[in-house]
N, C-alpha and C positions, 0 to 999 in steps of 0.2 A: 504494500500500500504506500509505503514511504517513497519507493522508487517511482510509482505512478504519479504521485503528487509532485515530486521533483521534476519529472519529465514534463508534466502539464505546465508547471510554473515556467520552465525554460521555454516551452513552445509559446506561451503567452508573452513572455519577455521578448523573444526574438520577433514574433509577429508584430509587436507594438513598436519596434524600432524602424527608423528610416521614414522615407516619404510615402504617404499613402497614394494609391493609384488615383490619378485625376486631381490631385491636390495642387493648388496654385502656389508657386514658389513665393517666398517672402521677399518684398522689395528690399534692396540694399544687400542682398546676398550674391554669391557668385552665380547662382542660377537666374537671378533677376536684379542686376546692378541698379537699374533705373526702373522703378515700378510705377505704373499708371493704373491703379486699381479700379478707378471709375470706368476705364475703357477696357480693362482686362489685358493690357499690354505690358510687356517688359521691353527694355532697350539696353543697349550697351554701346560704349564708344571705343574707338580704336584710334590712338594718336598717330597721325600721319607725320606731323612735325611737332616736336615738343612733348609735353609742355615745357617751355623754356622762356626765360626773360631775355635771351640773346637775339631772338628773331620772332616774327609773327608765327603763332602756332595754329595748327589745324587738326581736326579729327573727323572721322566718319562715325555716323550713328545708325544703328540698325534696330528696327522695331519688330517684335514678333508677338504672337498670341501667348499669353502667360502660361497657358496649359500645354503649349507645344514644346516638348523637351528637345526637339530637333532645331529649334530657333530659326524656322523658315521665315524670311522677311514677309511682313504683312502690310498691306496698304493702310495708310493713316488718313482718316477723314479729318480735315481741319488744317490749320497752318502750324507747321513745326518751326519753332525758334530756339535759339540757344544764346546764353549769355554767361558771363563769369562775374563773380562778386568777391572782392577781397574781404576776408572775415574781420580784419582789424578795423577797417575804416569805412566799409561799404562802397568802395570804388566799384563801379559797374561798367562792363564793356560788352557790347553786343557782337556776336559773330554773324557773318554773312552765311545764310543757309541756302543750299540748292539741292533739289531732289535729283539723285543719281538713278534711282529705280524705285518702284513701289516699296515703301518701307525702309528705304536706304537714302541717307542724306549726307552731304558734306558740309562741314562748318569750317570756315576759313576766317583769317584776319583777326585772330585773338591776340591781344597784346598783354602779356603778364609782366608784373614787377616781381622781384623776389618776395616770397612770403606765402601765407596760407590762403587758399582760394576755394570757393565753391563753384563747381561747374553745373549749370542748370540746363536742362532740356525741357521744353514745354510744348504742349499742344493746345491750340486755341481753336474752338469751333463756336461761332456765335458769341454768346456771353460767357460760355464755359471755358475756363482755363485750368489745365492740370499740369503740374510741373513736378519734376524730380531732380535731385541733385546728389553730387558726390564731392567730398572734400579731397583736396590734394595740396601738396607742398611744392612750390616752385623755387628753384635755386637760380 
């Protein structure tokens, strides 16, 4: 009986670990670095230049359905914008955003100073604005 209870406890413990099937990943994790929960999207950026204070920086951003573990780009309804904000003093700079393909954008012209920054990606459709950010250190 003791062995049976031990085996059952281990089965429940193992079954309870990990991600549940169909569960939406949490924003700010490696599975969903930029989370847009109202729209059910995740996004991630890839730096093409930088981030650096020595030249203008640029990154690409890709959106996908939060429940899609394969991260297949998905079309975004609305206007995608990106900007950076220095955490110490609130200095803000907009990036120029252009669509490369459905769900994939390029952000250019970002000028950093050394310090801590938040990188924001946002989607605006009508009066609704949803944004997500990540913090980074620029040397």
